[in-house]
N, C-alpha and C positions, 0 to 999 in steps of 0.2 A: 143457388141463384139462377134464374131463368136466362139472364143475359147480362152483358156489361156494355159500357158506352161504345166500345169498338164495334160490338155486334150491331147496335142500333144505328150507328153512323154508316156502317157498311150496308146494312139492309136498306136504309134510306137512299144511298147512292145507287144500289142495284135497282130500286124502284124508279128513281129519276132517270137513270141512264139506260135502263132496260138491257143491261149487259153486266154479267158478273166479271168479265175481263176488264172492262173499263172502270168498274167500281173498285176492283182490286188495285188497279193502277192509281186511282184517286187516293186510296187509303195507304198506298205504298206497301201493299201486301203481295205475296206471290198468289198466283191463281189457285194453287192447291190449298194454301192457307185460307183464302177467302171462301173457297168451296166447302172446306171442312167446317168453317164457322157457320155457314148457312145450313149445312146438314145437321150440325149439333143443335142449332137454334130450333130447327123443325123437330128434332128428336125431343128436346126439352118441352116443347109445347105439345108434342104428340099429334101433330097435324102438318099437312103440306102447306107451305107458305108461298112457294114459287113453282111455276111451271117452266121447265127448261125446254125451249123450242129452237129450231134451226135459225129463226130470225131474231132470237133474243130471249129475254126472260120476261114472263108475265106473272102478275100476282094472283094468287088464289083469293077467294072471298075472305078467308082468314088472314091472308097476307095484307089485303086492303085495310082490314081492321087494325092489324098491327102497325101498318104504316101511319095511319091517322094518329094513333096513340104515341108512336115513336116521334113523329114530328112535333106533337104537342109537348112531349117530354123534353125534347131538345130546345124548344122555344123557352120553356120554363128554366132550363139550365142556363140559357143565354141571359135571361132576366136576372137570375141569381148572380151570374158573373158580373153583369153590369152594375147591379146594386152594391156588390162587394168590392168593386174596382177601386173605390175611393179609399179603401182600407188596405189594398194590396196592389201596388203598382206593377207587380209581376204578372197579373192576370190580363189577358187580351180579350177584347170583345170583337165580335164579327157581325156585320150587317150585310144582309143579302138584299139587293135592290133589283127589281125588274122595272124597266122604264121604256117609254116610247122613243122614237127617233129624235124628236125635237128636244126632249129632256136630256138624252144622252149627249147630243152634239151641241146644244145651245147653252143651257144654264147649269147642268149638273157638274161639269168640270170645275167651274168657279166655286160652286157650293161645297163640293167635296174637297177642293183645295183648302178652303178655309176651315172646314170641319176637321180634316185629318191633321192639319197643323195644330189645332187645339186639342186633339185627342191622339197622341202618338202611339197609344196602346190599343187602338181600335183599327181593325182592318175592314175594308169594304169590298164587296163583289158587286159590280154594276154590269148588268146584261141588258142588251137591247132586245125587246120582245114585242110581239103584237098585243093589242089591247086584251083580247080574250085570254092570251097566255099570261098576261100580267095579273088579271083577276084570278085565274085558276091557280097561279103560283102562290098568291097570297092566301087564297082559300085553303090550299093543300099544305101550306107551311114551307114551301120551297123558297119563298121570298118573304122577308120580314116587312118590306115596304114596296109598294108599287107606285109608279108615277105614270099617269095616263092622260089622254086628251079625248074629248068628245063624251058621248053618253056612256056612262059606266054603271053597270048593275051587278050586284053580287050579294047573295043571301048571306047574312051574318057578318058582313064586312062594314067597317067604318070608312066612309068616303068623305074626304075633306076637300071641298072646292077651294082652291087658293088663288086662281087667277083666270083671266079670260084672254084668249088669243084668237086671231082671225086668220083664215087662209086667204091669200091674195094671189093674183096672177102677176108674174114678172115677165116683161118682154124687153126686147131691144128698143132703144128710144125711137127708131125709125120704123118700127113694126106697124102693120096696118091697124092693130088694136090699141096702139100706144096712146092715142088721144081719146079713147072711148069713155074714160071716167070710171065706168064700171061695166062688167060683162057677165054673161051667164056662162056656166060651165059648158053648156052645149055649144056656144059660140067658139069656145077655145078648141073644140074637137076638129075644127077645120084646118088646124095648123099642127105641125110636128111638136111633140112635147119632149121636154127633158125630164126624166124621172129619176127617182132614187132606186137603190138596189132592191131586189125582190123581198128581202127580209124586213124591209122598213114598214112601220105602221102606216105612214102616210101613203106610200105606194099601194099597199094592200087596200086601203080605204078607197083610193081613186079607182083602182082596178074593179072593185066591187060596184062602185057607182056606174062605171061604164058598162059593166056586164048587165046590171039591172035595167039600164036604159035601152039595151039592145044596140048601142052604138059601138064604134071602134075607136080605140085610142092609138094614135100613131106615135109610138115611143121611139124617137130618133136615137136616143142614147140614154143609158142609165149610169148614174154616178154614185159615189159613196157619201157625199155630204152636200150641205146647202151652199157652201162656198164654191165648190166645183160646179154645182148646178147654175149658180148665178154667173159664173164666168162663161159657161156655155150659152146662157141667155144673152149676155153682153155681146158675144160673137155672132148672135143671130142664128144659132143652130136650131133653136126652137123656143117655145114658151114654157113656163114652169109654174106649178102651183106649190106654194110653200108658206110657212107661217109669216105673218106680217112682221113680227119681231126680227126675224132673220133677214127678210127682204129689206127692211128699213136700214138695218146695220150695213148690209153689203152695198146698198144703193149709195152710201156715202163715199165709197171708193170706186164704184163701178158705174158705168152709164146704163142705167136700168129705168124702165117705166114700171111703176107699181100700180095696179088697178084692183079695185074691190070686186069681189065676186058677189053676185046678187042672191045666191042661194042661202037659205037659213042655216044649212049645215056648215057654212063657212065660218060661223062664230062657234068656237069650241071652248068648253070649260076644261080647265086643267085640274086634276084631282090627285091627291095623295091617298093611297089605299092601304089600310092595315086591318088586321083582324080586330084588335082592340088596342087603341092608342095607349091606354093606361097600363097595359100589360107589357109594353115594350120596355127594354132597359132604358135607364135615364139618358144614356148617350144617344140612343136611337130616337127618343122623343126630341132631344135637342136638334138632331138632324132634320126631323120633320119641320120644326120651327124655323130652321135656317132656310129650308126650301120655300116655305111660305113667305118669309121675310124678304128673300131675294127677289121674288116676283112682285111683291108690294113695292119694292124699291124701283123696279123696272117700270111699273105702271106709273108711279109718281114722277119718274124722270120723263116719261112720254108726255104726261099731262103738263109738265112745266115747260 
């Protein structure tokens, strides 16, 4: 036999982490055992799969091909486990999700709380990623489900739009812009901004907008979440751009002015991304439906 499941899982981790040491740790193997497995795998195929360099491990062209097949094989295995789960409660499923900042902090905790309660034998990995990393993760099979906002394109992917959100400006109630009704992004640049951490999708998007315009963004402070952002705004440390859903919720308990942004990009479609929805295990398809239903409920609540 050319390989076993341990070989494939180890190889996928090596490719994802670009490190044999970290992959061995993830698999709970010694570095020597992991190295031997990779050498034996190359020997069985009769070709080099990995290039070992000072900065890490890179895949050879043959390794890239093996990675694509290994990821597809593991996805099919997850599908099999999911479909068989109803007959054997001892089998656990695992869903890997890459999502943007808003999804991770705003609605996925509630969705996953409900889902995991209903599926005690399913584990979930939720990672905050930038939009392009979300798309690439689903394409390459390192994520089963992606949740993104804004324009999303990916060849061979199924992109399901499930709600619309708007980016708005939050200011202190006595801020000079507070009575403006709506403002342009350019107008906000005259004031200090409260931003999210550098790894967030939203901050990356705003940084790119400023860079493309040739202007400067005065980031007074960067925080980890929308609640902290709104508290800084309430204290008049600066203004902040954030999703309307979050601004509306926090404005109920904080003294904030919430203004619409006039740019078309302020309105963003939210999407669930998969390779093929019907190929996901039944429990993963149920999670997709829960994500969609949760946001339909939010929209209905706002309209009412």
